[in-house]
MDTraj code that builds the backbone (N, CA, C; nanometers):
import mdtraj as md
import numpy as np

residues = "MET LYS ARG LYS GLU PHE LEU GLN THR GLY LEU ARG LEU GLY ILE LEU THR GLY ILE VAL GLY GLY SER ILE PHE LEU VAL ARG ARG ASN GLN ILE ASP TYR SER CYS THR ALA GLU GLY ALA CYS LYS SER CYS SER LEU TYR ARG ARG CYS ASP LEU ASP GLN ALA LYS GLU THR ARG ALA ASN GLU ARG".split()
xyz = np.array([
    [2.4347, 4.8690, -0.7043],
    [2.4749, 4.7552, -0.7805],
    [2.3601, 4.7451, -0.8955],
    [2.4117, 4.7262, -1.0146],
    [2.3095, 4.7145, -1.1250],
    [2.2607, 4.5742, -1.1350],
    [2.1487, 4.5648, -1.2100],
    [2.0775, 4.4377, -1.2115],
    [2.1685, 4.3319, -1.2718],
    [2.2416, 4.3587, -1.3759],
    [2.3241, 4.2622, -1.4411],
    [2.4321, 4.2187, -1.3502],
    [2.4982, 4.3071, -1.2775],
    [2.5971, 4.2683, -1.1763],
    [2.5437, 4.1745, -1.0733],
    [2.4220, 4.2097, -1.0225],
    [2.3565, 4.1344, -0.9181],
    [2.3235, 3.9912, -0.9695],
    [2.2730, 3.9774, -1.0937],
    [2.2521, 3.8431, -1.1448],
    [2.3848, 3.7599, -1.1651],
    [2.4834, 3.8350, -1.2140],
    [2.6121, 3.7588, -1.2306],
    [2.6740, 3.7097, -1.1080],
    [2.6616, 3.7976, -1.0001],
    [2.7155, 3.7554, -0.8624],
    [2.6314, 3.6429, -0.8082],
    [2.5034, 3.6506, -0.8233],
    [2.4126, 3.5442, -0.7725],
    [2.4416, 3.4118, -0.8487],
    [2.4601, 3.4235, -0.9794],
    [2.4944, 3.3082, -1.0524],
    [2.6206, 3.2435, -1.0089],
    [2.7278, 3.3268, -0.9885],
    [2.8615, 3.2729, -0.9489],
    [2.8538, 3.2084, -0.8084],
    [2.7813, 3.2778, -0.7236],
    [2.7673, 3.2212, -0.5863],
    [2.6878, 3.0819, -0.5818],
    [2.5872, 3.0774, -0.6762],
    [2.5076, 2.9594, -0.6866],
    [2.6018, 2.8384, -0.7455],
    [2.6878, 2.8727, -0.8436],
    [2.7751, 2.7723, -0.8968],
    [2.8719, 2.7256, -0.7924],
    [2.9223, 2.8219, -0.7184],
    [3.0227, 2.7966, -0.6162],
    [2.9591, 2.7011, -0.5101],
    [2.8430, 2.7433, -0.4696],
    [2.7712, 2.6553, -0.3740],
    [2.7442, 2.5149, -0.4211],
    [2.7063, 2.5059, -0.5462],
    [2.6900, 2.3693, -0.5994],
    [2.8217, 2.2951, -0.6106],
    [2.9232, 2.3464, -0.6420],
    [3.0523, 2.2790, -0.6465],
    [3.0934, 2.2349, -0.5126],
    [3.0917, 2.3219, -0.4077],
    [3.1250, 2.2868, -0.2732],
    [3.0272, 2.1810, -0.2230],
    [2.8974, 2.1975, -0.2449],
    [2.8086, 2.0975, -0.1973],
    [2.8254, 1.9610, -0.2606],
    [2.8475, 1.9601, -0.3915],
    [2.8724, 1.8444, -0.4617],
    [2.9947, 1.7701, -0.4092],
    [3.1015, 1.8408, -0.3866],
    [3.2274, 1.7892, -0.3452],
    [3.2000, 1.7240, -0.1977],
    [3.1343, 1.7948, -0.1160],
    [3.1093, 1.7434, 0.0146],
    [3.0333, 1.6112, 0.0040],
    [2.9252, 1.6039, -0.0831],
    [2.8492, 1.4862, -0.0992],
    [2.9317, 1.3754, -0.1497],
    [3.0231, 1.3972, -0.2436],
    [3.1033, 1.2832, -0.3039],
    [3.1945, 1.2378, -0.2029],
    [3.2555, 1.3223, -0.1180],
    [3.3541, 1.2783, -0.0161],
    [3.2779, 1.1947, 0.0955],
    [3.1580, 1.2480, 0.1382],
    [3.0851, 1.1775, 0.2481],
    [3.0275, 1.0442, 0.1994],
    [2.9916, 1.0396, 0.0662],
    [2.9365, 0.9127, 0.0086],
    [3.0432, 0.8010, 0.0089],
    [3.1654, 0.8289, -0.0062],
    [3.2644, 0.7291, -0.0199],
    [3.3260, 0.6902, 0.1188],
    [3.2856, 0.7529, 0.2201],
    [3.3341, 0.7168, 0.3570],
    [3.2733, 0.5814, 0.3981],
    [3.3457, 0.5006, 0.4642],
    [3.3034, 0.3667, 0.5081],
    [3.3151, 0.3748, 0.6675],
    [3.2023, 0.3179, 0.7202],
    [3.2093, 0.2908, 0.8627],
    [3.2917, 0.1678, 0.8927],
    [3.4033, 0.1892, 0.9647],
    [3.4895, 0.0671, 0.9767],
    [3.4558, -0.0211, 1.0918],
    [3.3321, -0.0150, 1.1395],
    [3.2797, -0.1099, 1.2261],
    [3.1991, -0.2137, 1.1510],
    [3.2336, -0.3324, 1.1676],
    [3.1699, -0.4458, 1.0924],
    [3.0288, -0.4705, 1.1466],
    [2.9306, -0.4573, 1.0619],
    [2.7983, -0.4887, 1.1123],
    [2.7388, -0.6219, 1.0503],
    [2.8245, -0.6863, 0.9687],
    [2.7802, -0.8166, 0.9079],
    [2.8128, -0.9358, 0.9943],
    [2.8700, -0.9128, 1.1084],
    [2.9076, -1.0229, 1.2021],
    [2.9947, -1.1259, 1.1291],
    [3.0895, -1.0852, 1.0520],
    [3.1808, -1.1752, 0.9854],
    [3.1362, -1.2390, 0.8590],
    [3.0168, -1.2050, 0.8103],
    [2.9678, -1.2521, 0.6849],
    [2.9998, -1.1586, 0.5759],
    [3.1197, -1.1454, 0.5337],
    [3.1612, -1.0436, 0.4412],
    [3.0845, -1.0466, 0.3105],
    [3.0648, -1.1603, 0.2558],
    [3.0014, -1.1667, 0.1220],
    [2.8592, -1.1230, 0.1165],
    [2.7965, -1.1209, 0.2346],
    [2.6548, -1.0621, 0.2391],
    [2.6561, -0.9242, 0.2704],
    [2.7648, -0.8596, 0.2985],
    [2.7646, -0.7163, 0.3410],
    [2.7547, -0.6274, 0.2190],
    [2.6845, -0.5161, 0.2420],
    [2.6619, -0.4287, 0.1251],
    [2.7860, -0.3460, 0.0880],
    [2.8805, -0.3374, 0.1854],
    [3.0057, -0.2637, 0.1745],
    [3.1137, -0.3520, 0.1293],
    [3.0963, -0.4770, 0.1051],
    [3.2036, -0.5756, 0.0785],
    [3.3083, -0.5284, -0.0103],
    [3.2721, -0.4882, -0.1320],
    [3.3711, -0.4406, -0.2353],
    [3.4566, -0.3221, -0.2031],
    [3.4048, -0.2355, -0.1052],
    [3.4761, -0.1174, -0.0725],
    [3.5358, -0.1222, 0.0595],
    [3.5228, -0.2337, 0.1376],
    [3.5648, -0.2416, 0.2774],
    [3.7122, -0.2509, 0.2863],
    [3.7723, -0.1849, 0.3848],
    [3.9109, -0.1908, 0.3956],
    [3.9636, -0.2710, 0.5156],
    [3.8673, -0.3428, 0.5903],
    [3.9006, -0.4172, 0.7074],
    [3.9780, -0.5450, 0.6589],
    [4.0698, -0.5934, 0.7341],
    [4.1532, -0.7109, 0.6989],
    [4.0644, -0.8365, 0.6613],
    [3.9615, -0.8520, 0.7307],
    [3.8872, -0.9684, 0.7177],
    [3.8221, -0.9729, 0.5630],
    [3.7755, -0.8515, 0.5273],
    [3.7215, -0.8407, 0.3938],
    [3.8253, -0.8547, 0.2861],
    [3.9394, -0.7972, 0.3117],
    [4.0568, -0.8094, 0.2141],
    [4.0937, -0.9558, 0.1970],
    [4.0986, -1.0354, 0.3075],
    [4.1349, -1.1774, 0.3053],
    [4.0285, -1.2524, 0.2225],
    [3.9051, -1.2218, 0.2438],
    [3.7948, -1.2888, 0.1758],
    [3.8017, -1.2614, 0.0208],
    [3.8308, -1.1332, -0.0123],
    [3.8353, -1.1055, -0.1494],
    [3.9522, -1.1676, -0.2206],
    [4.0670, -1.1815, -0.1343],
    [4.1943, -1.2458, -0.1898],
    [4.1661, -1.3910, -0.2078],
    [4.0855, -1.4483, -0.1232],
    [4.0619, -1.5988, -0.1376],
    [3.9614, -1.6347, -0.2543],
    [3.8852, -1.5349, -0.2949],
    [3.7957, -1.5558, -0.4169],
    [3.8685, -1.5666, -0.5415],
    [3.9887, -1.5098, -0.5518],
    [4.0615, -1.5064, -0.6787],
    [4.1378, -1.6293, -0.6930],
])
top = md.Topology()
chain = top.add_chain()
for i, resn in enumerate(residues, 1):
    res = top.add_residue(resn, chain, resSeq=i)
    for name in ("N", "CA", "C"):
        top.add_atom(name, md.element.get_by_symbol(name[0]), res)
traj = md.Trajectory(xyz[None], top)
C-alpha cells in the first residue's frame, strides 16, 4: 500500500469513527431516565422540560 492510500484510508476511517461516535453521543445524551428523582417536585427537576412522565406533562399543561 502506498503512503497516499494509507493516509486516505486512515482519514476515511477517522471520519467514520467520528460520525459513529458523535451519533452515539447525541442519542445517549437525549435519553431520559424515566424514574423520577425529584420526589414529585417537577418544576425543580433538571429534566423537567424533556420529561415524558404523566406528572410532568400535567404540570407543564397547567402552566399554560
